[in-house]
N, C-alpha and C positions, 0 to 999 in steps of 0.2 A: 743775227739770233732772229728767228719767225717774227714773231712776236713785239722787238723793238731794233735801234738804229745807233750808231754815233755819229752826230756830222764832224765834219774837218775839224771844226770851233770846238768839239768837247760837247755840244750840247745832245743831252740824251733823246730820243723820241721813243713812244710806244705808238707801232700803228693797231690799229680799229680795225674791227670790224668789217668795215665796208672801203677799206685801204688808205687812208686818209689817218696823217699823222697829229702825234699832237708833244708839243714837248712834258718833260715832264722834271726835264733838270739839268745839272749835268752835276758830276765828281770831277775836281780840278785832280791834278798829280796823278792822276791815274789812266792805264791806258782803257782800247775801250771794253774789250770784256772786260774787266775788273769794275768799269761802269756803271757796263747790263745788270752785269750779277749785281751788285747793288741793289739796280732799282727793279731786279727781279725776286730776290731777297723780300724784300718791302713787300712784293704780290703773296709771295707766297705766305706771310705772316694774315696778310689780308686772307687767303684761303683759306689757311688755317683755322682764323678767327669763325667764320664761315662753319665752317666743319666741325667743328665744337658745339657751337650753337646747336649744328642740326643735329648732334649728339645729344646736345641734351633736351631737347626736348621727344626725339625717337625713346632713350634710356631714364628716365628722371621726370620727376614732380615738380619743374618746374613749369610756373606759375604764369601764365600767357600776359601780364603785365609788365612780369621781369623777361621774357622773351621779345616783346615789342621794345622794351626801352633799349637789349641788346641788339635788336634788329637795326632799331632806329640807328646808334651808334654804327654800325656798322657801314648804316646805309651810305651815313656822313662822313665816311670818311674812304669810302668807294669812288661818292661824288665828282671830286675835280683828285684823286687820287696818283702820289708822284710814284706813279708805280711802272713799270714791265713784265706784261704778260698776258695772258687770254681775260680779257677785259666781258666779252661776253658769254663766257663760261661761269668768270664768276655773277654774273649779273644774272645768269639764268637759275645758281642757286641762293641767290637771295629770293628770286621771285619762287620758289620752290620752302624757302624759309616763310616768304611772306602765306605762302597757303596755307604750312603749316600751324602762322600761327593763330591763322583766324581759326584753321581749324581747333585749332585747343582754345582759342575764345569761346567759342559755340559750346564746348562741351563744357566749358565750366559753366559760362551761364544757365544751361540746361542741370546741370548740377547742384548750382545755386539758388536755380528756383523748387530742383527735385528740395532741397536742403532746407527750402521755408514750408515749403508743404509741410515736409517732415517735421518740422519745429511748431509749427500752427496745430496740429494734429496734437503734436505732443503736449501742448497746454492746452489744447483743447479738453486733454483727457486729465488735465489738472484741475481744471474748473467744474469739471463735470465730477467728478470725484469730492472737492470742496463743495460744491453743491449738493450731491447726496448727503452728507454726513450733516449740512446745514439742515435738510430734509428730514431728518432722521427722528424715528418717534422719544421724544427724553427721557421716556420712564425704560426703553428697551437700548438706549447708544452703553459700549462701554465707553466712559467718560477719559480715564486715563489713555488707555490705546487713539484714541479718535482725535484729543490735546495733540497727543505728540506727531499725532499724524496731519493734522491741518499746520503743524510746526516743518512738517519736513517738505509738508507741497509749498508752502512759500521759498520754504533754502533752493528745491529746485528750480521754480521757478525764477527765483534770485539767479542760478547758476545757468539759466538757456538765458537769461539777457548780459552775464557776463560771457559765457564762449559761445553762445548759439547763434545761428544766421539770426539777423534783425528784420525782423515782420514789417510789413507794414504798419506805418505808424496808425492808422484808423483799425484797421485790425488787431494790432494790440491794445489797445485803446478802451478798444470792446471787452477786449478779455481777461482785460487787469478789472474793468469796472467792473463784472462781474462774478471778478475772484474776489476783488476787496468783499463786494457784497455776500457772497458766500461768509466770508469770513468775520466779521461783522454780525452777520444773524444767527455764525455758529456761536460765538462769543458772549454774544444776546440771549443767546439761549441757557447757554454753561449758565451760565451770571442769576438768571432767571432760577434754574435748576435747582443752583447750592442755597438760594435764598430759601424756596422753600424749603430744602429736604432742608436745614437748619432750624426751620421754625417748627419743622416737624418733630426733627429729634428734642428740640428743647422740652414740644408740649410731652413725648416718649418719654424724657426724661421725666418730667416733672410730675407723670402717673406713678412712674416705675420707683422713682422715690416714695410715693406713700406707699404704695404695695410692701415697699421695702418695709418701712413703719409699721406697718399690720404685720408684717412677719415675726420680725423682734418683738413688738409686743406680745405674738403670740406663741412664740419660743420653747414658752415655760409654762404654758399653761397644759394641766393633767386631765383636761374632760375630753378624755379620746378623741371620742365620735363624732360632735360635735365640730373638734377644732383639725382634726384629717377633714372633713366635708368643707372648714373654713378653709386652707391649703388650700383643697381643690379647685373652689373658686378664686383664689386668688392667683393659682398658676392659669387657669384662662383669662383671669385678663392681664397678666403679664404679656401672654400671646397677643392677645390683641388690643396690645399695648402701642406697638411696631416696634423700630428698633430708637435707639437713640445715638448719639456719637458712640464710633468703638470703643473710646477707651472707655464712658460715661459708663454705655451698654455693660459692658466688661465687668466695671470695678460695682457694677449696681447685683449682676448677677451676683457676682461672689457673696455679698454680704444678704441676698435671698436664699441662697442653696445652702448660706450656712445655718437661719435661723430654723429653716426647714430643716435641715436635718437633724440641726442639735433639737425639735420638737419629737419628730420618726424616730432620730436612736433614742432617745428618751421611753416615747413608747413602746417601742421593740422589746424592750430592758423590760416592761412591765408584763407585755404579750408574751414573750417570753417563761418566764416566772410563773405568768398563771399557765399557761400551755405546759409546762412540767407539773404544775398541781393538776390542772384539769383531766392530764395523761395517767395519773393515781386514784380520779373517781373513774376515769371509762373502769379502770380493773373492776372497780367495787360493779359498777353498776353491771356490768355486762356478767358479772358471777350472779346478782341478782335475779336478770333476767334466765341465768340458767332454772333459778328457783322457782319462777315466774311460771315458766315456760312447760314445769314438771308438775304443777297444780292439775288435780283432777277437777275437769269444768264440766261439771252432767246438771243434769235434772236433782236423781239423789243425791248428790253433793253440795250442792248450790252452794248452802250457809258457810259450810267449812272452806268451800273457795272464796267466798268472801272475803272472809275471813284472814285465811292465806293470801288473798293477794292485798287485804289493809293494811298487811304486816310487812312484804315489801312496797308497798307505795309510800310508808312510810319512812323506811329506811335508803327510797329512791330519792324521797326528797330532801335526806339529810348528807346523799351524799355529798352534793353540790355541780355545777357545772362539768360538761363533758369538751373537750376538742368539738371545734365549729364542726369542722370534716364530720364530725360520728355524730354529732344532733338527731338528725333526722334519722339513720339507722339506727338508733336505742331506743328510742322516743316511738317507731311505728315497728318495735319487735314489743315492745310494753303496751301497749293499745291495742295490739291483736288479740292478747290473752284478756283486756279488760271489756272490747269486745266480744269475746264467748262468753264472757258472765253475761253481760247486758242484754244479748240474744236471748239465755236461755233466762232471765228474767222478762224479758218483754212476751213470750210466749208464754210462760206462767199469767201472766198480769194478763194477756188479749184470752186466756180461758177461763180463766176467774172473775172477769170484769161485767155482771149483773146486766149493766145497760146495754152493752155492746154483744152480750150475749139475748139481752131482748128486739135491741135492732134487728140481730138475725135472724132470728123468729121471726119478725115481722116482714123483712121482703122474703124467707120460706113461704109465707101463706102467700104473699100476694105473689109470689112467681106461681105457686101450687093454682091459686085461683084462676089464672090467667094461662093456664097450661089447658088446664082443663075446660075453661070456656072456647082453646082454637081446638083442643078435641071435637069440641061438640061441630063449631063451625065447619070444620076438615069433613064430620062427615056429613053435612047437610049437603057441603059443594060437591062429596062425593056422588051423592043420593041424584041432584040434581044434573048431575054430568058438565059442571063448569072444570074444567081440566085447567084454565087457565089459573084462578082461583085458588083450587088443588095445590097447586105448582107453589104458587107464594105462599096460604097459611103451612102447607108442611116445613120449610126451609124458615117462616119465620115460627111456627116449632120447635124444629129441632134447637135453632137458636137457642130460646127463652126453657129449655131441657136442661142443654148447658149451665145457663146460668143458676139454674133451681141444684143441678146436682153440687155443683160448689157452691152453693150458698147450703145447703145442709152438709157439706164439707167442714163448715167454721162452726158448728152451734156447738157448744158444749158437750158430751157423754157425761 
């Protein structure tokens, strides 16, 4: 056999690459070929172990640690191996395995560093989110969702510690201190906020209880106008009072609204009855308007018109109220007839008033004298050739003449 021989005494030798030999053992009771075959099989088993490790490194996710242990065990077996075979080839395979194990170790180291950097980044994101929540304006934060998120962040942190890559102790401690500080700040802010909210709810509850008592006291009032105004004020005060706790606020609102509805339902019943009555009154007044607007109103029939209008007015007052939406319309129509009568009365009085006529006569006399004076001044200015004065006097004379004509028109004839 190329890589071994059997001595005459049955000792088996392996032939090394440099031609030297090394005793590997003996196989008593067997022929030379059988003895060599025995030790060759042991060599094949070692080579198979090396090939298996090589295959595992090439095709599986065996770790560098496990590969090193397997390689160390293989090398220990090869050291003084009692086998017959190509030991140089086996050693070459072992060197290849050593190189592959080193490559796997470097790869794993790079992956560990990358995973550690990724884990540090993920924890930094958890810390940053916690810090952002802790820095949010208490008046704008959604407490239920944010509190749940803080708990989720803690669970995620613990999951990183259990199954994620281990960070450097200093870096992990620094991140944890920030995270813990953010959680503590958030919890403190939440407690302060809800303590303040409880105080505000208590104040709102006390205010609304007072408003409910006032509303319930007013609910049976029959002073419709004043009480309706009071309820409007109470509603404004209710809106300004803020919110109590949900349960208290809802219960108080039920009582407040019940009192309000009781008053306004009673008021609406009365108003509905009045509206029905007022609608009948409107029919009466519309008939009176037709009668009033048919009165002949002129100077020749003034006394008769006044008498007929008084009879209409007496029945108008006795007819009572009309619906609110019709008040202005019907009142304006009656006022129009009354105004026509007053206008004729005023015209007659102005013409028959002695003092008024005397004042008008005095005004005419004054204007006549003024016109005569201006005419004289105008003739003198023309004679003197003073064109500028002539123009001014002509303008003034025209104005005074208009006034005079108007004053003469106001004299009693």
